[in-house]
KEFI-205059 format. One record per residue (C-alpha): residue number from 1; x, y, z; residue in three letters. Coordinates in steps of 0.001 Angstrom, whole numbers. Example, Ala and Ser with C-alpha at 12.3 -4.5 7.8 and 13.67 -1.06 7.14 Angstrom:
! KEFI-205059
num, X, Y, Z, residu
1, 12300, -4500, 7800, ALA
2, 13670, -1060, 7140, SER
! end
This chain:
! KEFI-205059
num, X, Y, Z, residu
1, 250727, -5245, 262508, MET
2, 250596, -1872, 263184, THR
3, 254723, -1616, 264415, GLY
4, 255994, -2283, 260959, SER
5, 256149, 432, 258461, THR
6, 256380, 1460, 254316, THR
7, 257817, 3808, 252738, ASP
8, 256557, 7321, 252999, PRO
9, 254847, 8628, 249668, GLU
10, 257154, 11464, 248121, PRO
11, 256499, 14874, 248970, GLY
12, 254779, 13749, 252056, SER
13, 257651, 15205, 254656, GLY
14, 256041, 12533, 257121, SER
15, 257279, 9189, 258932, ALA
16, 256866, 5973, 257502, PRO
17, 253072, 5094, 257285, ARG
18, 252021, 2136, 258804, PRO
19, 251610, -1028, 257065, THR
20, 248342, -1176, 255046, PRO
21, 245780, -2920, 257127, THR
22, 244214, -6546, 255909, ARG
23, 240688, -4144, 254043, ALA
24, 243347, -1880, 252594, SER
25, 246182, -4320, 251625, ALA
26, 247230, -4590, 248189, PRO
27, 246053, -8298, 245888, GLY
28, 243118, -9354, 245340, GLY
29, 239850, -7606, 245763, LEU
30, 237966, -9897, 247917, GLY
31, 234169, -8981, 248992, ARG
32, 234847, -6874, 252034, ALA
33, 237419, -4478, 250173, ARG
34, 234601, -4522, 247100, VAL
35, 231861, -3405, 249440, LEU
36, 234370, -882, 251106, LEU
37, 235520, 537, 247844, ILE
38, 231727, 575, 246465, ALA
39, 230806, 2266, 249995, GLY
40, 233426, 4855, 250004, PHE
41, 232628, 6544, 246027, VAL
42, 229082, 6362, 247508, LEU
43, 229822, 8505, 250301, ALA
44, 232153, 10592, 248195, SER
45, 229065, 11294, 245980, LEU
46, 227489, 12848, 248715, ASN
47, 229925, 15632, 249488, LEU
48, 228246, 18654, 247162, ARG
49, 224707, 17856, 246063, PRO
50, 223248, 19456, 248736, ALA
51, 225171, 22233, 248157, ILE
52, 225552, 22479, 244083, ALA
53, 222043, 21222, 244064, GLY
54, 220436, 25361, 245674, VAL
55, 221983, 27529, 242506, SER
56, 220185, 25910, 239932, PRO
57, 216959, 26454, 241757, LEU
58, 218171, 30060, 243679, LEU
59, 215583, 31873, 241598, SER
60, 212516, 29862, 242366, GLU
61, 213285, 30029, 245896, ILE
62, 213916, 33810, 245984, MET
63, 210441, 34420, 244060, ASP
64, 208673, 31413, 246650, ASP
65, 210374, 33216, 249770, LEU
66, 210577, 36962, 248393, SER
67, 214509, 36506, 249022, LEU
68, 216966, 39767, 247955, THR
69, 220434, 38088, 246081, PRO
70, 222620, 38568, 249216, ALA
71, 219663, 36365, 251221, ALA
72, 219601, 34181, 248382, GLY
73, 223618, 33681, 248324, GLY
74, 223102, 33703, 252018, ALA
75, 221389, 30158, 251434, ILE
76, 225016, 28689, 250586, THR
77, 226931, 30911, 252959, THR
78, 224836, 29478, 255501, VAL
79, 226663, 25525, 254667, MET
80, 229798, 26882, 253835, VAL
81, 230365, 28732, 257326, VAL
82, 228913, 25259, 258787, CYS
83, 231709, 23772, 256786, LEU
84, 234516, 25577, 258692, GLY
85, 232649, 26251, 261861, LEU
86, 231521, 22451, 262585, GLN
87, 234604, 20769, 260831, ALA
88, 236623, 20473, 264675, PRO
89, 233469, 18004, 265267, ILE
90, 235010, 15542, 263303, ALA
91, 238454, 14964, 265247, PRO
92, 236500, 14669, 268561, ALA
93, 233926, 12383, 266623, LEU
94, 236574, 10145, 264900, ALA
95, 238545, 10006, 267985, THR
96, 235820, 8568, 270052, ARG
97, 233710, 6317, 267744, LEU
98, 236535, 6118, 264792, GLY
99, 236513, 7237, 261263, LEU
100, 234732, 5129, 259634, ASP
101, 231451, 5378, 262374, ARG
102, 231552, 9328, 261667, THR
103, 231264, 9157, 258325, LEU
104, 228232, 7326, 258836, LEU
105, 226832, 9589, 261601, ILE
106, 227351, 12570, 258904, GLY
107, 225691, 10671, 255924, LEU
108, 222649, 10207, 257927, LEU
109, 222518, 14047, 259568, VAL
110, 222971, 14812, 255944, LEU
111, 219839, 13150, 255123, ALA
112, 218065, 14723, 257667, THR
113, 219130, 18624, 256877, GLY
114, 218444, 18016, 253573, VAL
115, 214684, 16761, 254114, VAL
116, 214059, 19522, 256958, LEU
117, 215108, 22829, 254527, ARG
118, 212162, 22197, 252442, GLY
119, 210079, 21494, 254895, MET
120, 209126, 25090, 255769, GLY
121, 209724, 28655, 255269, GLY
122, 212784, 30850, 255780, LEU
123, 213543, 29261, 259363, THR
124, 213659, 25751, 258141, ALA
125, 215458, 26533, 254845, LEU
126, 218213, 27944, 256450, TYR
127, 218172, 25481, 259799, ALA
128, 218331, 22602, 256941, GLY
129, 220639, 24063, 255362, SER
130, 222951, 24460, 258748, ALA
131, 222394, 20750, 259481, VAL
132, 223290, 19707, 255685, ALA
133, 226721, 21688, 256304, GLY
134, 227394, 20215, 259321, THR
135, 227303, 16933, 258026, ALA
136, 229446, 17744, 255032, ILE
137, 231600, 19534, 257193, ALA
138, 232115, 16231, 259349, ILE
139, 232728, 14095, 256039, MET
140, 234710, 16768, 254015, ASN
141, 237380, 16196, 257055, VAL
142, 237431, 12365, 257847, VAL
143, 237807, 11587, 253809, MET
144, 241573, 12164, 253674, PRO
145, 241851, 10333, 257353, GLY
146, 239699, 7610, 255457, VAL
147, 242059, 7179, 252286, VAL
148, 245256, 7208, 255185, LYS
149, 243449, 4483, 256974, GLN
150, 242346, 2081, 254138, HIS
151, 244533, 3100, 250959, PHE
152, 248067, 4217, 253050, PRO
153, 249380, 2377, 249293, HIS
154, 247280, 4430, 247185, ARG
155, 247131, 7893, 248489, VAL
156, 247093, 9685, 245249, GLY
157, 245190, 7247, 243228, LEU
158, 242085, 7179, 245825, PHE
159, 242146, 11190, 247108, THR
160, 241741, 11163, 243007, GLY
161, 238792, 8686, 243186, ILE
162, 236744, 10172, 246506, TYR
163, 237045, 13910, 244700, VAL
164, 235759, 12803, 241535, SER
165, 233164, 11751, 243202, GLY
166, 233022, 14553, 244813, LEU
167, 232453, 16075, 241455, VAL
168, 230408, 14126, 239985, THR
169, 227693, 14197, 242449, GLY
170, 227966, 18276, 242213, ALA
171, 227654, 17737, 238891, ALA
172, 224417, 15458, 238866, THR
173, 222568, 17703, 241096, ALA
174, 223383, 21058, 239233, SER
175, 221717, 18908, 236165, ALA
176, 218790, 17395, 237596, VAL
177, 217533, 19930, 240125, MET
178, 215601, 22064, 237517, VAL
179, 213809, 18936, 235581, PRO
180, 213049, 17850, 239317, ILE
181, 211965, 21435, 240292, GLU
182, 209656, 21618, 237109, GLU
183, 207911, 18761, 237733, ARG
184, 207836, 18436, 241985, TYR
185, 208503, 21531, 243002, GLY
186, 211875, 23074, 244091, TRP
187, 211084, 22095, 248013, ARG
188, 210951, 18052, 246493, THR
189, 213947, 18835, 244473, ALA
190, 216274, 20450, 247264, ALA
191, 214954, 17395, 249426, GLY
192, 215760, 14688, 246500, SER
193, 219326, 14568, 247796, VAL
194, 218313, 12827, 250499, ALA
195, 218007, 9543, 248911, VAL
196, 221917, 9582, 247810, LEU
197, 222599, 10027, 251109, ALA
198, 220585, 6945, 252973, LEU
199, 221699, 4895, 250224, ALA
200, 225056, 5564, 250992, ALA
201, 224447, 4894, 254491, ALA
202, 223641, 1434, 253958, VAL
203, 226407, 590, 251704, LEU
204, 228324, 2264, 254311, TRP
205, 227336, 536, 257656, ALA
206, 229182, -2608, 257207, PRO
207, 232372, -598, 257780, GLN
208, 230791, 1748, 260932, ALA
209, 229543, -1596, 262955, VAL
210, 232679, -4065, 262240, ARG
211, 234856, -3774, 265368, ARG
212, 238025, -1149, 265152, TYR
213, 241288, -572, 266945, ARG
214, 241819, 2818, 267848, ARG
215, 245451, 2649, 266954, ASP
216, 244452, 2284, 263337, ARG
217, 240921, 4331, 262968, ASP
218, 241731, 7699, 263214, GLY
219, 241779, 7728, 267014, GLY
220, 244279, 9507, 269516, GLY
221, 244387, 12991, 269927, HIS
222, 246140, 15679, 267951, ARG
223, 247128, 18735, 269671, PRO
224, 246206, 21541, 267238, TYR
225, 249066, 23973, 268740, ALA
226, 251827, 21866, 267300, VAL
227, 249886, 21933, 263519, LEU
228, 249682, 25755, 264213, LEU
229, 253455, 26004, 264521, ARG
230, 254219, 24717, 261062, ARG
231, 254461, 26897, 258434, ARG
232, 253124, 24423, 256109, VAL
233, 250065, 23913, 257945, THR
234, 248990, 28118, 257597, TRP
235, 249930, 27489, 253726, TYR
236, 247467, 24831, 253510, VAL
237, 244831, 26546, 255300, MET
238, 245185, 29575, 253842, ALA
239, 245498, 27135, 249928, PHE
240, 242216, 25587, 251119, MET
241, 240260, 28399, 252124, GLY
242, 240865, 30762, 248418, LEU
243, 240716, 27531, 246134, GLN
244, 236885, 26830, 247803, SER
245, 236465, 31060, 247899, LEU
246, 237057, 30906, 244177, THR
247, 234767, 27770, 243820, PHE
248, 232120, 28745, 245573, TYR
249, 231581, 31754, 244078, ILE
250, 230911, 30405, 240504, MET
251, 229091, 27394, 242058, LEU
252, 226430, 29696, 243817, ALA
253, 226170, 32262, 240951, TRP
254, 226989, 30756, 237834, LEU
255, 223230, 30001, 236776, PRO
256, 222175, 33439, 237491, THR
257, 224813, 35146, 235440, ILE
258, 224539, 33119, 232462, PHE
259, 220365, 34078, 233257, ARG
260, 221270, 37321, 233254, ASP
261, 223579, 37169, 229822, ALA
262, 220472, 36070, 228326, GLY
263, 220721, 32178, 228466, LEU
264, 217381, 29973, 229684, PRO
265, 216973, 28733, 233059, ALA
266, 217641, 24415, 231896, ASP
267, 220502, 25897, 229426, GLN
268, 222075, 27604, 232800, ALA
269, 222132, 25032, 235003, GLY
270, 223711, 22047, 232283, TYR
271, 226467, 24965, 231793, LEU
272, 226937, 24886, 235761, LEU
273, 226832, 20432, 235545, ALA
274, 229506, 20495, 232640, LEU
275, 231811, 23068, 234857, THR
276, 231743, 20361, 237316, ASN
277, 231846, 17674, 235090, LEU
278, 234894, 18882, 233226, ALA
279, 236604, 18685, 237055, GLN
280, 236132, 14730, 236689, ILE
281, 239428, 14438, 234609, ALA
282, 241483, 16612, 236186, ALA
283, 240674, 15713, 240103, THR
284, 241169, 11956, 238248, LEU
285, 244508, 12282, 236584, MET
286, 246017, 15395, 238879, VAL
287, 246151, 13706, 242278, PRO
288, 247740, 10142, 241336, VAL
289, 250353, 12691, 239293, HIS
290, 251249, 14963, 241963, ALA
291, 251073, 12363, 244454, GLY
292, 254213, 10881, 242949, ARG
293, 256566, 13734, 243154, VAL
294, 257993, 15428, 245679, PRO
295, 256762, 19770, 244817, SER
296, 253119, 19722, 243677, GLN
297, 253797, 23751, 242926, VAL
298, 253844, 22926, 238383, PRO
299, 250300, 21553, 238887, HIS
300, 249013, 23883, 241486, ILE
301, 250232, 27094, 238883, VAL
302, 248943, 25569, 235900, VAL
303, 245443, 24777, 238075, ALA
304, 245480, 28265, 239085, ALA
305, 245733, 29789, 235674, LEU
306, 243249, 27473, 233628, LEU
307, 240987, 28665, 236257, THR
308, 241786, 32540, 235664, VAL
309, 241446, 31816, 231973, ALA
310, 237464, 30340, 233221, GLY
311, 236863, 33642, 234994, TYR
312, 237931, 35920, 232207, LEU
313, 235631, 33918, 229946, GLY
314, 232617, 34580, 232444, VAL
315, 233515, 38009, 232545, VAL
316, 234096, 39583, 228901, PHE
317, 232011, 36776, 227098, ALA
318, 229266, 34704, 228922, PRO
319, 227121, 34040, 226357, ALA
320, 229955, 33248, 223303, THR
321, 231357, 29523, 223841, LEU
322, 230125, 29300, 227589, PRO
323, 230523, 25364, 227258, TRP
324, 234553, 26364, 226327, LEU
325, 234699, 28658, 229603, TRP
326, 232889, 26292, 231742, MET
327, 235600, 23218, 230515, ILE
328, 238492, 25441, 231421, VAL
329, 237205, 26437, 234401, LEU
330, 235551, 23196, 235830, GLY
331, 239195, 21583, 235260, VAL
332, 241225, 24768, 236384, GLY
333, 239109, 23886, 239878, GLN
334, 239250, 20506, 239669, GLY
335, 242650, 20557, 240155, ALA
336, 242825, 22793, 242295, SER
337, 240256, 21094, 244798, ILE
338, 241723, 17943, 244407, ALA
339, 245644, 18974, 244604, LEU
340, 244314, 21043, 248033, ALA
341, 242822, 17633, 249856, LEU
342, 246142, 15838, 248273, LEU
343, 248436, 18062, 250098, ILE
344, 246502, 17744, 253206, ILE
345, 246884, 13662, 252700, ALA
346, 250950, 13975, 252003, LEU
347, 251409, 16259, 254697, ARG
348, 250759, 14121, 257618, ALA
349, 252291, 11051, 258839, PRO
350, 248779, 8895, 259764, ASP
351, 245238, 9255, 259727, PRO
352, 244928, 10900, 263213, ALA
353, 247040, 13575, 261976, SER
354, 245522, 13450, 258539, VAL
355, 242052, 13854, 260282, THR
356, 243720, 16821, 262447, ALA
357, 245335, 19062, 260086, LEU
358, 241969, 18282, 257837, SER
359, 240237, 20060, 260126, ALA
360, 241942, 22362, 261023, VAL
361, 242602, 23550, 257109, ALA
362, 239054, 22673, 256041, GLN
363, 237677, 24696, 259181, SER
364, 239918, 27544, 258278, SER
365, 239574, 27306, 254921, GLY
366, 235827, 27199, 254506, TYR
367, 235078, 30466, 256973, LEU
368, 237410, 32481, 254488, LEU
369, 235162, 30530, 251583, ALA
370, 231760, 31380, 252853, ALA
371, 232261, 34821, 252404, LEU
372, 232294, 34083, 248676, GLY
373, 228694, 33583, 247638, PRO
374, 227112, 36599, 249723, PHE
375, 229861, 38743, 249252, LEU
376, 229542, 38856, 245405, ILE
377, 226053, 38500, 246103, GLY
378, 225984, 42014, 247826, LEU
379, 228612, 43218, 245157, LEU
380, 226160, 42353, 242339, HIS
381, 223082, 44079, 244290, GLN
382, 225056, 47482, 245031, LEU
383, 226840, 47311, 241353, ALA
384, 224088, 46051, 239332, GLY
385, 226034, 43959, 237262, GLY
386, 228446, 40919, 236996, TRP
387, 231630, 42919, 236068, THR
388, 233174, 44001, 239520, LEU
389, 231716, 40611, 241471, PRO
390, 234199, 38547, 239010, LEU
391, 237604, 41017, 238812, VAL
392, 237135, 40407, 242274, THR
393, 237142, 36695, 242076, GLY
394, 239665, 37182, 239732, LEU
395, 242190, 39111, 241456, LEU
396, 241116, 35955, 244670, ILE
397, 242832, 33875, 242087, CYS
398, 245876, 35411, 241800, GLY
399, 246513, 35173, 246352, VAL
400, 245094, 31644, 245920, GLN
401, 248161, 31019, 243314, LEU
402, 250646, 32711, 245574, ALA
403, 249453, 30651, 248631, PHE
404, 249328, 27528, 246695, GLY
405, 252825, 27808, 245873, VAL
406, 253714, 27778, 249543, LEU
407, 251439, 25078, 250121, ALA
408, 252904, 22897, 247600, GLY
409, 256777, 22606, 247602, ARG
410, 257919, 19774, 249779, PRO
411, 258008, 20136, 253245, ALA
412, 261155, 20984, 254700, SER
413, 260232, 21094, 258392, GLU
414, 260528, 17931, 260504, PRO
415, 258046, 15237, 261658, VAL
416, 258963, 14011, 265096, ARG
417, 256269, 11160, 265650, GLY
418, 252760, 11966, 265375, SER
419, 252848, 16102, 265224, TRP
420, 255703, 16760, 267737, GLY
! end
């Protein structure tokens, strides 16, 4: 079974893919396959609520704990730093336990972290954020490998599905946090994410407890030195980091920007939800189409230009047609993150290699992205307004475009065996 192969996807630059496992084979949807897909989708919904749910609550958290804008931005920064620093944990766990069990661990740790951060003062807030960020780092890294393992014949489609779940979870959290906070307080609102994580853990548990074979469950060592000798790895790392940086700038500060422009708190939260919802159409459609063609460059260029247009609208007219800027921004950012994750899955030949490339790209990428919320908060604090911070974000979008073009070109470097 593991010795036979199918043709690689266009643009992958990879060795032939392994034949799909029984759970992922095309054909009728059996009970096990339905449970697999349902668990996969629910797990994907947990990739961002713990982060996206902070910004609508940020003003209340800052008032309650007497935080400065920079310290408030640091809540998101702590989580994004963990997305980078803790990403290498995932391949080690996947090698020892398998991808499915590693994903289950991530969901359980996430539930623990979001409960912890609402239980006390500053220490609990930042410690819980770090635990939650570690859990999301693990899940971020293994999800492309899970796609390659369970759905090798539909990498573009299932990349789109899980990235859509990612943005749907972020949009839902952005929309519901303020109503929950108004009724129960910010601590209960922030901790409510644990319910979704535990539900996903229950649904995914059958995948995690089943017996597995190491050769098709993400096991096996993939030396990072081999990855780092390939130029495309550096391009993917930079593109992943820069698109994340421009995304987290807006995720952390959009509600505050709109409130400072005179919009009410609930409308500011709904606008953040709108930009996340606008990402869904892009994340569903773009990977499916981009995964069928050798080059993802045209998609990357359009996505970057839309992101720039959204930034410009927020800079010059935040209170004029804000819904339009949020839709444009959401489509651009949704397409960008979907393309970054699709490229990771396309540029590696097997689940273990995808997991290794995912860890390298997301570790360095999120460490770069972690600078965004803190830097923007600091620039706002120094400048006393939002023009300078947002113009800085626009410049970063330009660099993102440059590295995206390099990462999106068809891979020309040969892949020998398992990454050399």
